[in-house]
PyMOL CGO cylinders between C-alpha atoms (Angstrom):
from pymol import cmd
from pymol.cgo import CYLINDER

trace = [
    CYLINDER, 120.00, 121.14, 86.82, 124.05, 120.93, 88.08, 0.3, 1, 1, 1, 1, 1, 1,
    CYLINDER, 124.05, 120.93, 88.08, 126.08, 117.65, 88.35, 0.3, 1, 1, 1, 1, 1, 1,
    CYLINDER, 126.08, 117.65, 88.35, 127.10, 116.41, 91.63, 0.3, 1, 1, 1, 1, 1, 1,
    CYLINDER, 127.10, 116.41, 91.63, 130.82, 114.85, 92.27, 0.3, 1, 1, 1, 1, 1, 1,
    CYLINDER, 130.82, 114.85, 92.27, 129.13, 111.28, 92.53, 0.3, 1, 1, 1, 1, 1, 1,
    CYLINDER, 129.13, 111.28, 92.53, 130.80, 108.65, 90.66, 0.3, 1, 1, 1, 1, 1, 1,
    CYLINDER, 130.80, 108.65, 90.66, 129.13, 105.67, 89.33, 0.3, 1, 1, 1, 1, 1, 1,
    CYLINDER, 129.13, 105.67, 89.33, 129.68, 102.37, 91.64, 0.3, 1, 1, 1, 1, 1, 1,
    CYLINDER, 129.68, 102.37, 91.64, 129.87, 100.08, 88.43, 0.3, 1, 1, 1, 1, 1, 1,
    CYLINDER, 129.87, 100.08, 88.43, 131.48, 101.91, 85.80, 0.3, 1, 1, 1, 1, 1, 1,
    CYLINDER, 131.48, 101.91, 85.80, 133.28, 104.77, 87.75, 0.3, 1, 1, 1, 1, 1, 1,
    CYLINDER, 133.28, 104.77, 87.75, 131.43, 107.53, 85.35, 0.3, 1, 1, 1, 1, 1, 1,
    CYLINDER, 131.43, 107.53, 85.35, 130.67, 110.76, 86.99, 0.3, 1, 1, 1, 1, 1, 1,
    CYLINDER, 130.67, 110.76, 86.99, 127.08, 110.92, 87.83, 0.3, 1, 1, 1, 1, 1, 1,
    CYLINDER, 127.08, 110.92, 87.83, 124.25, 113.48, 86.75, 0.3, 1, 1, 1, 1, 1, 1,
    CYLINDER, 124.25, 113.48, 86.75, 121.77, 115.04, 88.55, 0.3, 1, 1, 1, 1, 1, 1,
    CYLINDER, 121.77, 115.04, 88.55, 117.89, 113.45, 87.75, 0.3, 1, 1, 1, 1, 1, 1,
    CYLINDER, 117.89, 113.45, 87.75, 114.10, 113.83, 88.98, 0.3, 1, 1, 1, 1, 1, 1,
    CYLINDER, 114.10, 113.83, 88.98, 112.85, 111.26, 87.17, 0.3, 1, 1, 1, 1, 1, 1,
    CYLINDER, 112.85, 111.26, 87.17, 113.90, 107.94, 88.90, 0.3, 1, 1, 1, 1, 1, 1,
    CYLINDER, 113.90, 107.94, 88.90, 111.45, 105.21, 89.45, 0.3, 1, 1, 1, 1, 1, 1,
    CYLINDER, 111.45, 105.21, 89.45, 111.69, 102.76, 92.41, 0.3, 1, 1, 1, 1, 1, 1,
    CYLINDER, 111.69, 102.76, 92.41, 109.97, 99.56, 93.10, 0.3, 1, 1, 1, 1, 1, 1,
    CYLINDER, 109.97, 99.56, 93.10, 109.60, 98.09, 96.37, 0.3, 1, 1, 1, 1, 1, 1,
    CYLINDER, 109.60, 98.09, 96.37, 107.54, 94.95, 97.56, 0.3, 1, 1, 1, 1, 1, 1,
    CYLINDER, 107.54, 94.95, 97.56, 105.71, 95.01, 100.45, 0.3, 1, 1, 1, 1, 1, 1,
    CYLINDER, 105.71, 95.01, 100.45, 103.80, 91.84, 101.72, 0.3, 1, 1, 1, 1, 1, 1,
    CYLINDER, 103.80, 91.84, 101.72, 103.53, 90.52, 98.28, 0.3, 1, 1, 1, 1, 1, 1,
    CYLINDER, 103.53, 90.52, 98.28, 102.44, 94.00, 96.82, 0.3, 1, 1, 1, 1, 1, 1,
    CYLINDER, 102.44, 94.00, 96.82, 104.39, 95.80, 94.46, 0.3, 1, 1, 1, 1, 1, 1,
    CYLINDER, 104.39, 95.80, 94.46, 104.33, 99.54, 95.19, 0.3, 1, 1, 1, 1, 1, 1,
    CYLINDER, 104.33, 99.54, 95.19, 106.23, 101.63, 92.67, 0.3, 1, 1, 1, 1, 1, 1,
    CYLINDER, 106.23, 101.63, 92.67, 107.21, 105.45, 93.10, 0.3, 1, 1, 1, 1, 1, 1,
    CYLINDER, 107.21, 105.45, 93.10, 107.84, 107.94, 90.73, 0.3, 1, 1, 1, 1, 1, 1,
    CYLINDER, 107.84, 107.94, 90.73, 109.56, 111.24, 89.59, 0.3, 1, 1, 1, 1, 1, 1,
    CYLINDER, 109.56, 111.24, 89.59, 112.13, 110.76, 92.51, 0.3, 1, 1, 1, 1, 1, 1,
    CYLINDER, 112.13, 110.76, 92.51, 115.48, 112.75, 92.70, 0.3, 1, 1, 1, 1, 1, 1,
    CYLINDER, 115.48, 112.75, 92.70, 119.00, 111.56, 92.86, 0.3, 1, 1, 1, 1, 1, 1,
    CYLINDER, 119.00, 111.56, 92.86, 121.96, 111.04, 90.08, 0.3, 1, 1, 1, 1, 1, 1,
    CYLINDER, 121.96, 111.04, 90.08, 121.97, 108.42, 87.21, 0.3, 1, 1, 1, 1, 1, 1,
    CYLINDER, 121.97, 108.42, 87.21, 125.48, 107.12, 85.40, 0.3, 1, 1, 1, 1, 1, 1,
    CYLINDER, 125.48, 107.12, 85.40, 125.13, 108.61, 81.91, 0.3, 1, 1, 1, 1, 1, 1,
    CYLINDER, 125.13, 108.61, 81.91, 127.20, 105.37, 80.79, 0.3, 1, 1, 1, 1, 1, 1,
    CYLINDER, 127.20, 105.37, 80.79, 125.70, 102.46, 82.19, 0.3, 1, 1, 1, 1, 1, 1,
    CYLINDER, 125.70, 102.46, 82.19, 122.20, 104.01, 83.42, 0.3, 1, 1, 1, 1, 1, 1,
    CYLINDER, 122.20, 104.01, 83.42, 122.83, 103.08, 87.41, 0.3, 1, 1, 1, 1, 1, 1,
    CYLINDER, 122.83, 103.08, 87.41, 120.52, 105.35, 89.40, 0.3, 1, 1, 1, 1, 1, 1,
    CYLINDER, 120.52, 105.35, 89.40, 121.30, 106.64, 93.15, 0.3, 1, 1, 1, 1, 1, 1,
    CYLINDER, 121.30, 106.64, 93.15, 118.36, 108.25, 95.39, 0.3, 1, 1, 1, 1, 1, 1,
    CYLINDER, 118.36, 108.25, 95.39, 119.16, 111.19, 97.02, 0.3, 1, 1, 1, 1, 1, 1,
    CYLINDER, 119.16, 111.19, 97.02, 118.45, 111.77, 100.66, 0.3, 1, 1, 1, 1, 1, 1,
    CYLINDER, 118.45, 111.77, 100.66, 114.88, 113.51, 99.86, 0.3, 1, 1, 1, 1, 1, 1,
    CYLINDER, 114.88, 113.51, 99.86, 113.88, 110.75, 97.64, 0.3, 1, 1, 1, 1, 1, 1,
    CYLINDER, 113.88, 110.75, 97.64, 114.77, 107.70, 100.46, 0.3, 1, 1, 1, 1, 1, 1,
    CYLINDER, 114.77, 107.70, 100.46, 112.65, 109.73, 102.92, 0.3, 1, 1, 1, 1, 1, 1,
    CYLINDER, 112.65, 109.73, 102.92, 110.17, 109.89, 100.48, 0.3, 1, 1, 1, 1, 1, 1,
    CYLINDER, 110.17, 109.89, 100.48, 110.25, 106.37, 99.80, 0.3, 1, 1, 1, 1, 1, 1,
    CYLINDER, 110.25, 106.37, 99.80, 110.36, 105.54, 103.35, 0.3, 1, 1, 1, 1, 1, 1,
    CYLINDER, 110.36, 105.54, 103.35, 107.25, 107.50, 104.17, 0.3, 1, 1, 1, 1, 1, 1,
    CYLINDER, 107.25, 107.50, 104.17, 105.49, 105.94, 101.12, 0.3, 1, 1, 1, 1, 1, 1,
    CYLINDER, 105.49, 105.94, 101.12, 106.41, 102.51, 102.28, 0.3, 1, 1, 1, 1, 1, 1,
    CYLINDER, 106.41, 102.51, 102.28, 105.66, 102.63, 105.76, 0.3, 1, 1, 1, 1, 1, 1,
    CYLINDER, 105.66, 102.63, 105.76, 101.85, 103.23, 104.64, 0.3, 1, 1, 1, 1, 1, 1,
    CYLINDER, 101.85, 103.23, 104.64, 101.69, 100.07, 102.86, 0.3, 1, 1, 1, 1, 1, 1,
    CYLINDER, 101.69, 100.07, 102.86, 103.11, 98.14, 106.05, 0.3, 1, 1, 1, 1, 1, 1,
    CYLINDER, 103.11, 98.14, 106.05, 100.69, 96.10, 108.72, 0.3, 1, 1, 1, 1, 1, 1,
    CYLINDER, 100.69, 96.10, 108.72, 101.34, 95.94, 112.01, 0.3, 1, 1, 1, 1, 1, 1,
    CYLINDER, 101.34, 95.94, 112.01, 102.20, 92.43, 113.23, 0.3, 1, 1, 1, 1, 1, 1,
    CYLINDER, 102.20, 92.43, 113.23, 99.20, 91.87, 115.70, 0.3, 1, 1, 1, 1, 1, 1,
    CYLINDER, 99.20, 91.87, 115.70, 96.09, 93.72, 114.90, 0.3, 1, 1, 1, 1, 1, 1,
    CYLINDER, 96.09, 93.72, 114.90, 93.59, 94.05, 117.57, 0.3, 1, 1, 1, 1, 1, 1,
    CYLINDER, 93.59, 94.05, 117.57, 89.69, 94.41, 116.57, 0.3, 1, 1, 1, 1, 1, 1,
    CYLINDER, 89.69, 94.41, 116.57, 87.70, 96.38, 118.99, 0.3, 1, 1, 1, 1, 1, 1,
    CYLINDER, 87.70, 96.38, 118.99, 83.67, 97.44, 118.70, 0.3, 1, 1, 1, 1, 1, 1,
    CYLINDER, 83.67, 97.44, 118.70, 83.19, 101.04, 119.03, 0.3, 1, 1, 1, 1, 1, 1,
    CYLINDER, 83.19, 101.04, 119.03, 80.55, 101.94, 122.07, 0.3, 1, 1, 1, 1, 1, 1,
    CYLINDER, 80.55, 101.94, 122.07, 79.15, 104.67, 123.51, 0.3, 1, 1, 1, 1, 1, 1,
    CYLINDER, 79.15, 104.67, 123.51, 79.44, 105.74, 127.36, 0.3, 1, 1, 1, 1, 1, 1,
    CYLINDER, 79.44, 105.74, 127.36, 78.06, 108.99, 128.19, 0.3, 1, 1, 1, 1, 1, 1,
    CYLINDER, 78.06, 108.99, 128.19, 77.35, 110.30, 124.82, 0.3, 1, 1, 1, 1, 1, 1,
    CYLINDER, 77.35, 110.30, 124.82, 80.99, 110.07, 123.50, 0.3, 1, 1, 1, 1, 1, 1,
    CYLINDER, 80.99, 110.07, 123.50, 82.22, 107.30, 121.65, 0.3, 1, 1, 1, 1, 1, 1,
    CYLINDER, 82.22, 107.30, 121.65, 84.81, 104.87, 123.03, 0.3, 1, 1, 1, 1, 1, 1,
    CYLINDER, 84.81, 104.87, 123.03, 87.26, 102.11, 122.06, 0.3, 1, 1, 1, 1, 1, 1,
    CYLINDER, 87.26, 102.11, 122.06, 88.71, 99.98, 124.77, 0.3, 1, 1, 1, 1, 1, 1,
    CYLINDER, 88.71, 99.98, 124.77, 92.51, 99.43, 124.93, 0.3, 1, 1, 1, 1, 1, 1,
    CYLINDER, 92.51, 99.43, 124.93, 93.69, 95.56, 124.71, 0.3, 1, 1, 1, 1, 1, 1,
    CYLINDER, 93.69, 95.56, 124.71, 95.18, 94.11, 128.00, 0.3, 1, 1, 1, 1, 1, 1,
    CYLINDER, 95.18, 94.11, 128.00, 98.16, 93.37, 125.67, 0.3, 1, 1, 1, 1, 1, 1,
    CYLINDER, 98.16, 93.37, 125.67, 98.85, 97.10, 125.05, 0.3, 1, 1, 1, 1, 1, 1,
    CYLINDER, 98.85, 97.10, 125.05, 97.83, 98.47, 128.53, 0.3, 1, 1, 1, 1, 1, 1,
    CYLINDER, 97.83, 98.47, 128.53, 100.34, 96.36, 130.19, 0.3, 1, 1, 1, 1, 1, 1,
    CYLINDER, 100.34, 96.36, 130.19, 102.93, 97.17, 127.22, 0.3, 1, 1, 1, 1, 1, 1,
    CYLINDER, 102.93, 97.17, 127.22, 102.20, 101.07, 127.94, 0.3, 1, 1, 1, 1, 1, 1,
    CYLINDER, 102.20, 101.07, 127.94, 102.73, 100.85, 131.42, 0.3, 1, 1, 1, 1, 1, 1,
    CYLINDER, 102.73, 100.85, 131.42, 101.89, 103.93, 133.75, 0.3, 1, 1, 1, 1, 1, 1,
    CYLINDER, 101.89, 103.93, 133.75, 101.54, 106.24, 130.78, 0.3, 1, 1, 1, 1, 1, 1,
    CYLINDER, 101.54, 106.24, 130.78, 98.28, 107.93, 131.09, 0.3, 1, 1, 1, 1, 1, 1,
    CYLINDER, 98.28, 107.93, 131.09, 98.56, 110.85, 128.51, 0.3, 1, 1, 1, 1, 1, 1,
    CYLINDER, 98.56, 110.85, 128.51, 97.61, 110.26, 124.61, 0.3, 1, 1, 1, 1, 1, 1,
    CYLINDER, 97.61, 110.26, 124.61, 97.83, 112.71, 121.69, 0.3, 1, 1, 1, 1, 1, 1,
    CYLINDER, 97.83, 112.71, 121.69, 95.28, 111.53, 118.74, 0.3, 1, 1, 1, 1, 1, 1,
    CYLINDER, 95.28, 111.53, 118.74, 95.22, 112.43, 115.18, 0.3, 1, 1, 1, 1, 1, 1,
    CYLINDER, 95.22, 112.43, 115.18, 93.82, 111.03, 111.88, 0.3, 1, 1, 1, 1, 1, 1,
    CYLINDER, 93.82, 111.03, 111.88, 95.83, 109.73, 108.74, 0.3, 1, 1, 1, 1, 1, 1,
    CYLINDER, 95.83, 109.73, 108.74, 93.47, 108.84, 106.06, 0.3, 1, 1, 1, 1, 1, 1,
    CYLINDER, 93.47, 108.84, 106.06, 90.53, 106.89, 107.52, 0.3, 1, 1, 1, 1, 1, 1,
    CYLINDER, 90.53, 106.89, 107.52, 93.40, 105.39, 110.57, 0.3, 1, 1, 1, 1, 1, 1,
    CYLINDER, 93.40, 105.39, 110.57, 93.11, 107.00, 114.24, 0.3, 1, 1, 1, 1, 1, 1,
    CYLINDER, 93.11, 107.00, 114.24, 96.67, 106.90, 115.09, 0.3, 1, 1, 1, 1, 1, 1,
    CYLINDER, 96.67, 106.90, 115.09, 97.74, 106.89, 119.02, 0.3, 1, 1, 1, 1, 1, 1,
    CYLINDER, 97.74, 106.89, 119.02, 100.87, 108.26, 120.66, 0.3, 1, 1, 1, 1, 1, 1,
    CYLINDER, 100.87, 108.26, 120.66, 101.05, 107.62, 124.25, 0.3, 1, 1, 1, 1, 1, 1,
    CYLINDER, 101.05, 107.62, 124.25, 103.42, 109.15, 126.71, 0.3, 1, 1, 1, 1, 1, 1,
]
cmd.load_cgo(trace, "trace")
């Protein structure tokens, strides 16, 4: 790996590129550790700085552990031979006149993007 011209904010030493940074985040009292991130490290004091790709990875991983403020529970019913989920009134009002939806699976979650 090549050196990047970034100086340590703590001691001023030129940092070096690394690919073994561990990042710990606390989300809703849960500790999440993300390993093998890229960035730079100060060879003198050990201070680490995440690179842009690593920050994107941290955001992607931590987003999976966050829960929405309000969760609506709905029973899946069958209508005309198809499975149906009712949209809560509060969400329906917030959506306004939007009538189209993209649906996809993320693991065992159904994600809806309404437009």
